[in-house]
N, C-alpha and C positions, 0 to 999 in steps of 0.2 A: 561539605559545608554548603556549597552552592545548591545542592539538591534540597537540603533542609530549608534553606532560605526560599527556594522556589515553592516548596510545598506550603510553607507558612504564608507566603505572599499570595498564592492561589486561594488558600482557605480564607484569608482576610478579604480578598476581593469578592469571593462568593458570599461571605457574610454581609459585606457592605451592599451587595446587590439585593440580597433578601431583605435587609433592613429598609432600603429605600422603596422596594416594592410593597412592603407591609405598611409603610407610612402614607401611601396614596389613599385618599378618601374623597368620595364625592358625596355631597350633601344636597340632594334635590328632593323636595317633598311635594305633596299634593298642594296645589295652589300656585306652584312655581310654573311659569310659562314653559319651562323646559322639561317638565315632568311628562313622561309617557309611560303608560302601563295600566295595570288593572286598577279600577276604582270601585269602591263599594257603593252601590246604588242605595241599598237599605231603604230608608224612608224618604229619600230624595224625590223631587219631582221627576216625572217620567222623562227619560233622556230623549233628545232628538238624535236619531241614528243616521249613519252614513248609508247603510243598507238595511232594508226592512227585515230581512231574514239573517239569522246567524250563519257564519261560515264555519264549516267543519272540514279540515284537511284530511284527517285520518278517521275512519270509522272505528268505533270501539263501544264499550259499555256506556249506556246513557249516563251523562253527567250534567250538572247544572250549567247553564250558560254563564259566561263571564262578560263583563263590560270593560272594554279597553279604550284608552285614548292612545293613539299611535301617531307617529309623524306622517306627513304626507307621503304617499307611495307605499307605505307598509300594508295598508288595507288592500290596495289594488294588487299587490304582489304578496299576499298573505302566505302562500306556500313557501316563500323564501324567508319569511320573518317569524312564523309561528313558534319556532323553537326558541327564539330569543325571549319569548314571553311565557314559555312553558305552556303553550296553549294549543299545540297541535292535537288534533283529535277531540277538541272541545268546541262546543258551539260558542261563537264569539260575536258579540255585538260591538261595533265600533261607534263610539260617541263622537258627535261633531265638536270641533274645537270651541265654537262660540257658546254652545250649551255648557261645556265643561267650565269655561272661563266666567260666563255670566250667570249661570244658575248653580252648577255644582259647587264651585269654589266658595262663593258667598254663603251658601247654605251649610257647607262643610265647616267653614270657619265659625259660623253662628253656633253650631252644635258642639264643636270641638275646641274652639278658641283659635285665635290667629296664629299662634306659634305651635299648634299641635302638628306633630309629624316632622318638625325640624329636628334633626339629630345628626349623629355622626355617621360614619361609614355604614352603608347598608340601607340608609334611608334615601330613596331615589334610585337605588339599585344599579348605579353605574351603567355600563354597557353603552355609554355615549360615544365611545371611540374618539374621545377628544372633541366632540362637536357639541357638548352640552345637552345631549338628549339621554336622560335616564330612562330605563325601562323597568317598570314595576313587575314584580313576579310573585308578590305575596298574596 
């Protein structure tokens, strides 16, 4: 009987752990000061860049460059962080924070509305490791 109680107790504990892990959600979107990740330049004004040339960590088939906003230090040590953004082997332009905040965000909100992009889990893409820094991957 103790064995059955132990099995049921262990199963209940495992289910509770899975349920609490599934309930965790981070909602960070474009326009949020804590958003880091790929941004869609589209018809936006030309971004001010940290480096004039894109960085490519792994060579491969030619692909279009991506524009990323990353936390301080990620661009400098890109080889350690490119996998977090699924951008290893891609040409990457890093946009400056002041351009993102003062040009991109207002223009984005003007075209998409102030609440566009605010959503549930998956918007902002987590990866903040508890520090409020979401990393975009879409």
